[in-house]
N, C-alpha and C positions, 0 to 999 in steps of 0.2 A: 709834641715834636719828637721825631725819632731819627737818629743818624744811621745811615747804612753805607757800607762800602761794597762796591761791585768790582770784582777782580777782572783781570784781562780775559777776554774770550767768554765773558758772561754777559748776559743781558737781563735787565729787570723790568718786569711789567707791573706798573703801578695801577691799582684798581681802587676806585672809591664808590662804595655802594654798588659793587658788581659791574661797574662800567670802567673800561680802559681809559685812564686819564693821561698816562705818560709812559714813554719807553726810555729806559735809562741804560747807557752803556758803561764801560769801565770808569770808575771815579767814586767820589764820596758825595752823598746827597742827604738832604733832610726831608723826611716825610711829614706831611701835614696831618692834622687830626682826621681820623676816619679813613686814612689811606693805608692800603696793604700792598705789599710787593711780593711777587713771585719770581725767583731767580731761575734762569735756564742756562745750562752749559751749551754754548753754541757748537762745541765739538761733538755733541751727541744729537741723535735724531729724536724729535718729539712729534707725536701725532695728535693733532687737535681734532675735536669733533667738528662736523661740518658747521653747525650753528655757532659754535665757539669761534671757528676760523673766519666765518663771514663777518662777525663783529670785529675781530682783530684787524681784518684787512681794511676796515674803514679808517684805520689810523695810518697816516703816511709814514711815520717813523718806523712802525712795525713792518710795513711793506718793503721798506728799503733794506731791512735786515734779513729777509727770507727770499728763497726761491719758491714761487708759486707754480705748481704743476697741476694742470687740469686734465684729467684722464677720462675719456668717453667710455660708454658701456662696452663697446666692442674693441677696446684698446688696453694695452699694458704699457707702462713707462719703465724703461730700464734705467736705473740710477747708477752712474759712474762717479766715484769719488777719487780725485787725484789720478784719474785715468784707469782705475780698476773697478770692475763690476762690484756693486755693493748691495743693491736691493731691487725689488720689483714693486711698483705701485699699481694698484688696481683702480677700477672706476671710481671717480670722485675728485675732490679738490684737496691738494696736499701742499703743505708749507714746510720747507726744510731750511734751517739756519744756514746762512752763508758762512759765517765763522772764518776759520783759517784755512779750510779745505776748499778745493776747487771742484765744483759739481758740473756734470753734464747729464743731460736727459735725452733718451732716445725712445720715441713713441712708436709702437708697432701695432698693426691692425691684426686682430686675431679672429675676425669674422670669417676669414678664409683659412683653410686648414694648412696651406703651404706656408712654410717659414721662409722669410726673406733671406736671400743669399748674403746680405751684408752683416748678418748677425753671426758672431763667432760661434762655431759649432761646439767648442769646448764649454761655452757658457750654458748650453742646453742641458748638460748633465750635472750642473751645480745647483745646490739649494740657494735661494728659494725658487729659481726659475723652473727647476725640474717639476714642480707641482703643477705647472701650466702646460706641460708637454706630454704628448702620447708617443711612446717610443716602441718600435717593433724591430726585431732582429731576424734576418733571414740568413741561415748558415750557408756555407759554401756548397753544401751538397743538397740544398733545398731550392725550391721556387715557391712563390706565393701569389695569391690573387688578392687584389685590393678592392674592397667594396665600400662605397661612400653612400650613406643613407640607403643601404640595402641594394644599391645598383653597382654592377661590376664596372670597375674603372680601368684597370690595367694589370699586367703581370709584373711582379716584383722579382728581380734577380737577387743574388746574394748581396747583403749589405745591411747597414743600419738606416732606418727610416724614422723621422720625427715629424710630428704634426702638432699644431696648436690644439689645445683642449678647449673645445667650444660645443655649441649645440649640435654640430654635425656628427652623425654616427659613423664610425670607422671600424671596419672589421678586416682582419688579415688572416687568410686561411692558407696554411702551408702544407707541403707534402715533400716527402723524401724522394729525390731523383736518382738515388743509387740503385744498384741491382738488389732486389729484395727476394725473400724466400717465403713461399706459402706451403704449409703442410696440410694435406687432406688425409686425415688419419682415421683409422677404425671404421672403414666403409664396409658394411655387410652387403655383399653382392652375390647374386646367383648367376652361374654360368649358363650357357645354352642347354647343357645337359643336367641342370638343376643342382649342381654342386655349390654349396654355400662356402664362400671364402671371405676373409677379412683382408682388406687391401690398405696399405699405407702408401700414399702418392706424394711426390714432392715437385714443386713448380718454382722456377726462377723467372723473375719478370722485372721490368723497369717501367716507370711512368714516362710515356713518350709525349703525351699531349695533356698538359695540366688543365686546360680549359674543359676538355671532354671529361677528364677524371673527376674534377671537383665541381665544375659548373653545370655540366649537362647530365651528370649521374650522381646519385646519392649513395654513399657508402660503397664506392667502387670496389673495395677489397672484399666486402661480403658478396657482391655480385660476381666477382671473379671466382671466389670459392665455390659458389653454387654452380657456376658455369663449368668449372673443372670437375666437380662432383658428378654432374649429369653426364658429361662427356665420358668420364671413367666408367660409369654404370652402363652407358650405351655400348662402349667398346667391349667390355668384358661379357656383356649379355649376348653378344654375337659369336662368342668363342666357346668351344667345349673345354672341359677341364684338361684333357690331354693336349689340345692345341695351345692352351694357355701355358702349360708347363714346358712345352717344347719351344715356344717363341714369345717369351715375356717381353722382349725388346719391341715387338710390334705394337704393344699397348701404348707406349709413349708416342710413337709416330701417329697412331690413329687419333689419340687424344689431341695432339698438336694440330692435326688437320681439322678436327672438329671445332677447335676453339680459337684459332688464329684470328678469324674475322670478327668473332664476338668480342675478343679481347681488344682488338683495335677500336671497336665502337666504345669501349670503356676508357680509351686513351692509354692503353697498356700494350707493351711489346713483350711477347713471350720469348725468352732466350733459351730455355731448356726445361725438360720435365722427364720424369721417369718413375718407375715403380721401386719403392724402397723395400717393402716387405709384402710377402704373400703368406698369410697365416691360415693354416688348414685346421678344420675341426678335429677333435680328438680321434674319432673313429676313422676319418679319412687319413689322418696322419699315421695311425697304426697300420692301415692297409698299405700305405705308401712305404712304410718302413719294411713291411713283410716283402713287398715287391722288390725293394732295393736289396734286402738280404738274399732273396732267391736269385736275383741277377748276379750278385757278387759271388754266390756259391757256384753258379753255373760257370762264371768266368774262371773261378779258381779250379774247377774240375777240368775245364778245357786246357788251362795252363799246365795242370798236373799231367794230363794225358799227353800233351805236347812234349813235356820234358821226359816222360817215360819212353815215348817213342824215340826221341833223340838219343836217350841213354842206350836203348836196345840196339839202335842203329850203330852206335859207336862200338858197342860190344861185338856186334857182328863183323864190323870192319876190322877190329883187332883180331878176332878169331881167324878171319881169312888171311891176314898178314902172317900170323904165327903158323898157320897151316902151310904156307908157301915158303917159310923161312925157319929152319930148325934152330938156328942160332938165336933168333928172336924168341922162340918157344922156350929155349934153355934160360935166357935172361929173365923171362917172365917167371919161370919156376924159381930161379934164384931170388927174385924179388919177393915172392911169397914166402920162401923159406927164411929169408932175412926178417920179414915181418913176424914170422912165427918165433924165430930165435930170440927176438927182442923181448918176448914175453916168457922165455924159459931160462931159469937160473942154472939148473943141473940136468944132465942127460945120463941116464943109467941104461946100459946095454946088457942084454942077456940073450943067450941062444947061440946058434952056430955062427960062423963067419959070414954067413950070407948077408947079415945086416950091414957089416962093414963094407962088403962088396957093393951093396946097394947105395950106400953113401958115397962111395968112390964114383959110382956111375953118375951120381948127381953132380958132384963137385969137381970131378976130374974128367977131362975129355978123354 
């Protein structure tokens, strides 16, 4: 005989030769020969194997002390203890001690990907339920296509989307709906007169139809790049080098006209495009520099001649005025004498009085 004491909120399972003989709650008991007892804290969760549980459930006293939850293969059971989410039970039969806590169980069907609206969305991001959820996030500047088992289902706008994790295959393909930029760089192109140029071209665009862009076309960005590249080559190939240099802005208009309809077939709206750089080969660049220098020299010569002509005309007008006005002539003489005198420190006179008379004639009326 063996005496055992079972505390409050504990339960003891008495086995004899591997078979459940008795279920003991709080109190003091005597065990007979060959009997063994296993104590369980009813405040904690214990998980029995299926075979073990089937045997235990044959005992009415044990059944009265546990919640039995039977979960099908296509279900999950959400366990709430004292009103708070506690755990998730998967397929199988489960027993949870009743103890001092209050338990509630909510069974959900996961054979369908959609999550029932009665489930608190905050629980879907908490462990361990998060392990059974597939989550997708579409940003405010994005749109997405939802594919279920490889088949297009619907367009997803910005938001968070959650689905049950099951045998159904789910794919979400997203794209940016903001204005984007495409650079077509380093394009070696021959003009109509066989001049080889390197062109850098820039394109601004937006995705206007996500179904065309992602569902009806593969790698729409690569296709757009090739479309712009071919249109750029076609436009420049119809222009001579001089025409290109004189009207570079025409290239953007021609490329836009050639690509608008093709871009629309890709689900894209072109908003702007233009030539960023035209890079000339070394020999052509040298010739262009020589032409530019010659043009600037010619312009400088024209300006010089124009200024010389204006200066001569001014001198002629001044001479005519002095010829008609003796006083103006005298003032001009005095101006030059004053400029000469500024550079003379001393004046030494020698000779007859004729020099003094000459000075008087200059300064005295």
